[in-house]
C-alpha positions, -999 to +999 in steps of 0.1 A: +739+350+727+748+385+718+717+401+700+734+407+666+741+370+665+709+357+675+684+381+647+709+366+623+703+335+636+665+342+634+667+356+599+680+322+582+655+304+610+626+320+597+633+336+564+598+319+546+582+335+571+596+372+575+593+372+532+554+359+535+549+384+562+567+412+548+547+409+513+513+408+533+521+441+555+529+454+517+495+445+505+477+453+537+494+494+539+484+523+528+501+543+499+496+580+512+513+611+495+542+636+504+527+664+519+525+692+492+537+725+496+573+746+491+603+726+500+619+758+512+601+788+533+609+810+557+590+815+591+593+844+616+579+844+653+560+867+663+578+900+680+613+885+667+643+904+678+666+915+646+687+888+641+702+868+613+684+841+608+695+802+619+693+783+585+679+749+586+686+717+565+664+687+564+674+655+549+648+623+551+625+597+539+588+594+542+585+609+577+606+639+567+583+643+533+555+646+554+537+610+546+506+614+568+496+651+560+483+671+535+506+704+537+542+707+540+529+735+571+515+705+594+547+681+585+580+679+604+597+705+586+571+734+586+559+724+626+599+721+633+608+753+619+576+772+636+590+758+669+624+767+665+617+799+657+595+803+683+620+789+709+653+811+697+628+844+690+647+849+658+638+835+619+641+802+609+648+793+571+643+756+558+650+740+526+638+703+522+652+671+508+629+642+514+614+614+493+596+581+504+614+549+507+649+565+505+674+546+525+702+571+540+725+558+510+698+569+482+695+605+508+735+610+501+732+604+467+700+635+463+722+653+486+750+653+458+725+661+428+708+694+447+720+724+451+719+731+491+713+768+499+735+777+528+727+761+567+734+761+601+722+732+610+711+697+594+687+674+603+685+639+593+657+616+592+664+585+581+671+546+589+637+524+584+641+522+551+677+507+555+667+485+582+634+474+559+661+468+533+686+450+556+710+477+550+737+465+575+741+495+606+782+497+594+773+510+563+743+530+568+763+547+597+790+556+568+765+571+548+755+597+573+784+607+585+793+613+543+761+632+540+772+649+574+807+656+556+791+671+518+761+693+537+795+706+557+820+712+528+788+723+507+764+743+524+784+754+561+766+729+585+778+739+620+755+712+640+741+679+627+715+660+649+696+627+633+666+615+642+670+575+658+653+548+641+618+541+657+611+513+680+598+490+648+588+462+677+562+486+686+544+493+652+510+475+653+509+471+620+538+445+616+529+409+630+549+389+647+583+379+640+591+404+610+580+431+642+609+414+666+634+411+636+629+449+622+627+459+663+658+442+668+677+459+637+668+492+646+679+493+681+715+475+671+711+506+644+707+530+670+734+513+692+756+520+665+747+557+663+746+564+697+785+553+699+793+577+674+773+605+675+762+606+710+762+644+724+797+664+708+790+697+701+788+695+658+761+666+662+736+648+682+709+618+680+673+622+691+652+592+700+616+593+689+596+608+713+579+584+741+542+594+728+545+578+693+556+547+702+528+520+708+493+512+705+484+547+729+497+572+697+470+558+678+452+596+684+486+611+675+494+590+641+480+593+602+453+562+589+479+542+575+495+537+612+531+542+602+534+577+597+524+604+623+496+626+620+495+663+622+497+662+656+526+639+659+546+658+637+538+684+661+550+666+690+580+656+671+588+693+659+586+706+692+611+683+708+631+686+681+629+724+680+638+722+717+664+698+712+684+722+681+678+755+703+696+738+734+721+730+714+726+759+691+725+784+723+755+762+736+776+764+699+768+804+701+786+803+743+813+782+728+815+802+695+825+841+722+844+821+746+816+822+775+814+786+779 
């Protein structure tokens, strides 16, 4: 039986249990605040060469908003920008648009309602709330593509990297079979994303760092067991910075005709 059909069959058969489990998870879950601090900043690495800053726009949900840590410097935006500046040896200017609970559609509207600073790179961290709210993967993908088009038209974005939905089937906070249902839907979403984003010059998909998944990731997570802590955001930020630095160097080589 195809995975999508098996998932839909399970949803129908297990609906009362899934609803009850979802209510219990919501009651038990800690409600942590978003990280404090400015949503725009400039990072300059030590001994940076004279260069035009790389400008980054980050759009996302609670993980991008830094739930799980106190300050944006400890969250994804701050850790990623610092690591990227070090990778490239040049300044990085970043703008963050992120709110707890946002789906891809709500993030798209947030972007449309906000004055965007010029940006070279778009980073999106969305999808978990789409999965939780049972948004069809095709609709999520279209909303993400619309968000990208908006960022290109209004901010001048040249490269887009989307962070894939995490392996929700490994979240210890979620009971079975809810864990399997959400994990399967997250993987179906990632399959749609991989088919469309793939590894292209102007866009790409990055999977969740392996060490952030499963029980072994406990030391990297916040106290709610759902969001990264400072160590988790540092790991994620470094991996994301390495990805963007590689792709941006390639974009620059193509621009000058050396590739």
